[in-house]
DRENZA-754367 format. One record per residue: residue in three letters; residue number from 1; chain; x, y, z of N, C-alpha, C in turn. Coordinates in nm, 4 decimals, m for minus. Atoms other than C-alpha are relative to their C-alpha. Layout:
BEGIN
<'ALA' NUM 'A' <X Y Z> <X Y Z> <X Y Z>>
...
END
This chain:
BEGIN
<'CYS' 1 'A' <0.0847 m0.1179 0.0000> <0.0000 0.0000 0.0000> <0.0888 0.1237 0.0000>>
<'LYS' 2 'A' <m0.0788 m0.1227 0.0097> <0.1390 0.3371 m0.1015> <m0.0212 0.0927 0.1197>>
<'VAL' 3 'A' <0.0283 m0.0858 m0.1144> <m0.0193 0.4945 0.2064> <0.0657 m0.0532 0.1270>>
<'CYS' 4 'A' <m0.0451 0.0531 m0.1289> <0.0673 0.2604 0.4950> <0.1035 m0.1116 m0.0084>>
<'GLY' 5 'A' <m0.0981 0.1066 0.0140> <0.2939 m0.0102 0.3547> <m0.0553 m0.1400 0.0155>>
<'ASP' 6 'A' <0.0643 0.1309 m0.0114> <0.0454 m0.2956 0.4062> <m0.0092 m0.0636 m0.1385>>
<'PHE' 7 'A' <0.0191 0.0689 0.1270> <m0.0260 m0.5520 0.1350> <m0.1082 0.0722 m0.0800>>
<'ALA' 8 'A' <0.0957 m0.0718 0.0848> <m0.1972 m0.3646 m0.1488> <m0.0914 m0.0988 m0.0700>>
<'SER' 9 'A' <0.0972 0.0916 0.0597> <m0.5135 m0.5271 m0.2759> <m0.0451 0.0434 m0.1387>>
<'GLY' 10 'A' <0.0402 m0.0454 0.1324> <m0.5650 m0.3174 m0.5880> <0.0212 0.1487 m0.0187>>
<'ASN' 11 'A' <m0.0121 m0.1406 0.0348> <m0.5647 0.0174 m0.7606> <m0.1356 0.0663 0.0227>>
<'TYR' 12 'A' <0.1254 m0.0662 m0.0350> <m0.8344 0.2302 m0.5982> <0.0209 0.1509 0.0020>>
<'PHE' 13 'A' <m0.0031 m0.1465 0.0007> <m0.8990 0.6003 m0.6590> <0.1330 0.0537 m0.0514>>
<'GLY' 14 'A' <m0.1226 m0.0463 0.0625> <m0.5774 0.6254 m0.8607> <0.1294 m0.0413 0.0670>>
<'ALA' 15 'A' <m0.1227 0.0422 m0.0686> <m0.3320 0.4570 m0.6222> <m0.0103 m0.1462 0.0418>>
<'LEU' 16 'A' <m0.0076 0.1385 m0.0432> <m0.2212 0.1076 m0.5267> <m0.0055 m0.0024 0.1528>>
<'VAL' 17 'A' <0.0209 m0.0071 m0.1448> <m0.3626 0.0722 m0.1736> <m0.0670 m0.1259 0.0541>>
<'CYS' 18 'A' <0.0651 0.1113 m0.0686> <m0.4932 m0.1776 0.0818> <m0.1482 0.0332 0.0228>>
<'ILE' 19 'A' <0.1434 m0.0191 m0.0261> <m0.8599 m0.2253 0.1701> <m0.0248 0.1012 0.1132>>
<'PRO' 20 'A' <0.0251 m0.1001 m0.1049> <m0.8372 m0.0315 0.5020> <0.0230 0.1446 m0.0453>>
<'CYS' 21 'A' <m0.0250 m0.1366 0.0475> <m0.6857 0.2736 0.3293> <m0.1024 0.0409 m0.1055>>
<'LYS' 22 'A' <0.1059 m0.0277 0.0974> <m0.9368 0.2480 0.0444> <m0.1275 0.0403 0.0724>>
<'THR' 23 'A' <0.1210 m0.0277 m0.0767> <m1.2213 0.2397 0.2964> <0.0112 0.1329 0.0732>>
<'PHE' 24 'A' <m0.0240 m0.1271 m0.0684> <m1.0712 0.5266 0.4971> <m0.0207 0.1169 m0.0957>>
<'TYR' 25 'A' <0.0116 m0.1083 0.0973> <m1.0419 0.7442 0.1867> <m0.1442 0.0163 m0.0479>>
<'LEU' 26 'A' <0.1391 m0.0048 0.0451> <m1.3902 0.6552 0.0681> <m0.0889 0.0660 0.1049>>
<'ARG' 27 'A' <0.0807 m0.0535 m0.1097> <m1.5367 0.7426 0.4080> <0.0211 0.1498 0.0192>>
<'TYR' 28 'A' <m0.0317 m0.1380 m0.0362> <m1.3617 1.0773 0.4483> <0.0286 0.0938 m0.1169>>
<'SER' 29 'A' <m0.0372 m0.0841 0.1144> <m1.3034 1.2076 0.0950> <m0.1082 0.0976 m0.0442>>
<'HIS' 30 'A' <0.1105 m0.0849 0.0434> <m1.6378 1.3857 0.0652> <0.0065 0.1416 0.0561>>
<'GLY' 31 'A' <m0.0205 m0.1352 m0.0491> <m1.5150 1.6891 0.2574> <m0.0889 0.0430 0.1144>>
<'ARG' 32 'A' <0.0878 m0.0363 m0.1106> <m1.7681 1.6782 0.5392> <0.0713 m0.0056 0.1348>>
<'PHE' 33 'A' <m0.0745 0.0160 m0.1235> <m1.4974 1.6123 0.7970> <0.1223 0.0900 m0.0019>>
<'THR' 34 'A' <m0.1252 m0.0730 m0.0124> <m1.2109 1.8219 0.9238> <0.0854 m0.0735 0.1026>>
<'PHE' 35 'A' <m0.0920 0.0703 m0.0881> <m0.9070 1.6666 1.0846> <0.1038 0.0977 0.0518>>
<'GLU' 36 'A' <m0.1056 m0.0810 m0.0578> <m0.6440 1.8127 1.3097> <0.1109 m0.0931 0.0469>>
<'CYS' 37 'A' <m0.1155 0.0792 m0.0422> <m0.2964 1.6711 1.3605> <0.0445 0.0488 0.1373>>
<'LYS' 38 'A' <m0.0471 m0.0367 m0.1334> <m0.1838 1.6629 1.7231> <0.1519 0.0080 0.0050>>
<'GLY' 39 'A' <m0.1463 m0.0085 0.0104> <0.1776 1.6413 1.6067> <0.0383 0.1231 m0.0795>>
<'ASN' 40 'A' <m0.0456 m0.1128 0.0812> <0.3533 1.8579 1.3518> <m0.0310 m0.0212 m0.1480>>
<'GLN' 41 'A' <0.0538 0.0240 0.1343> <0.1600 1.7435 1.0414> <0.0932 m0.0806 m0.0895>>
<'ASN' 42 'A' <m0.0795 0.0946 0.0785> <0.4122 1.4816 0.9335> <0.0158 m0.1323 0.0753>>
<'CYS' 43 'A' <m0.0008 0.1264 m0.0734> <0.3192 1.1751 1.1402> <0.0319 m0.1148 m0.0956>>
<'GLU' 44 'A' <m0.0327 0.1177 0.0799> <0.4586 0.8458 1.0139> <m0.1244 m0.0880 m0.0109>>
<'ILE' 45 'A' <0.1162 0.0853 0.0232> <0.1822 0.6347 0.8585> <0.0497 m0.1384 m0.0393>>
<'THR' 46 'A' <m0.0356 0.1395 0.0258> <0.2457 0.2603 0.8825> <m0.1209 m0.0864 0.0322>>
<'VAL' 47 'A' <0.1095 0.0923 m0.0308> <0.0298 m0.0476 0.9273> <m0.0419 0.0140 0.1461>>
<'THR' 48 'A' <0.0329 m0.0073 m0.1426> <0.0498 m0.0112 1.3049> <m0.0389 0.1396 0.0464>>
<'THR' 49 'A' <0.0306 m0.1367 m0.0441> <0.0193 0.3694 1.3225> <m0.1081 0.0682 m0.0830>>
<'ARG' 50 'A' <0.0925 m0.0665 0.0928> <m0.2341 0.4371 1.0473> <m0.1284 0.0498 0.0654>>
<'ILE' 51 'A' <0.1236 m0.0441 m0.0654> <m0.5238 0.4770 1.2930> <0.0223 0.1157 0.0975>>
<'GLN' 52 'A' <m0.0288 m0.1000 m0.1022> <m0.3478 0.7332 1.5123> <m0.0219 0.1444 m0.0451>>
<'CYS' 53 'A' <0.0156 m0.1379 0.0472> <m0.3622 1.0454 1.2934> <m0.0750 0.0016 m0.1330>>
<'LYS' 54 'A' <0.0814 m0.0036 0.1219> <m0.6451 1.0858 1.0443> <0.0449 0.1112 m0.0944>>
<'TYR' 55 'A' <m0.0453 m0.1107 0.0844> <m0.5099 1.4182 0.9210> <0.1164 m0.0442 m0.0881>>
<'CYS' 56 'A' <m0.1190 0.0400 0.0760> <m0.1716 1.2792 0.8183> <m0.0297 m0.1163 m0.0931>>
<'ARG' 57 'A' <0.0374 0.1110 0.0885> <m0.3262 0.9625 0.6770> <m0.0735 0.0528 m0.1226>>
<'PHE' 58 'A' <0.0737 m0.0569 0.1130> <m0.5640 1.1656 0.4615> <0.0940 0.0783 m0.0924>>
<'MET' 59 'A' <m0.0963 m0.0746 0.0811> <m0.2815 1.3937 0.3454> <0.0905 m0.0949 m0.0790>>
<'LYS' 60 'A' <m0.0822 0.0967 0.0720> <m0.0741 1.0880 0.2531> <m0.0801 m0.0633 m0.1129>>
<'CYS' 61 'A' <0.0864 0.0497 0.1080> <m0.3700 0.9505 0.0547> <0.0040 0.0968 m0.1176>>
<'LYS' 62 'A' <m0.0040 m0.1009 0.1054> <m0.3742 1.2766 m0.1400> <0.1374 0.0041 m0.0667>>
<'ALA' 63 'A' <m0.1358 m0.0077 0.0536> <0.0044 1.2727 m0.1822> <0.0321 m0.1147 m0.0955>>
<'VAL' 64 'A' <m0.0267 0.1138 0.0888> <0.0007 0.9281 m0.3457> <m0.0933 m0.0016 m0.1202>>
<'GLY' 65 'A' <0.0820 m0.0142 0.1200> <m0.2592 1.0411 m0.5972> <m0.1451 m0.0402 0.0114>>
<'MET' 66 'A' <0.1414 0.0362 m0.0165> <m0.5935 0.9433 m0.4499> <m0.0869 0.1242 m0.0105>>
END
């Protein structure tokens, strides 16, 4: 997965990602939510940390082309 490094299951929304990241992006991509990073807006997104910062995960989704 280009977002978290997990096993990618397919090309979704323009990027090779796993099902959890696909579902995350699908759920939050409509713009009805606002996220705030409690760090410095560059949290590491991995399989084990992907649930800790929605802001940085969403920004990484955008950065990989979703």
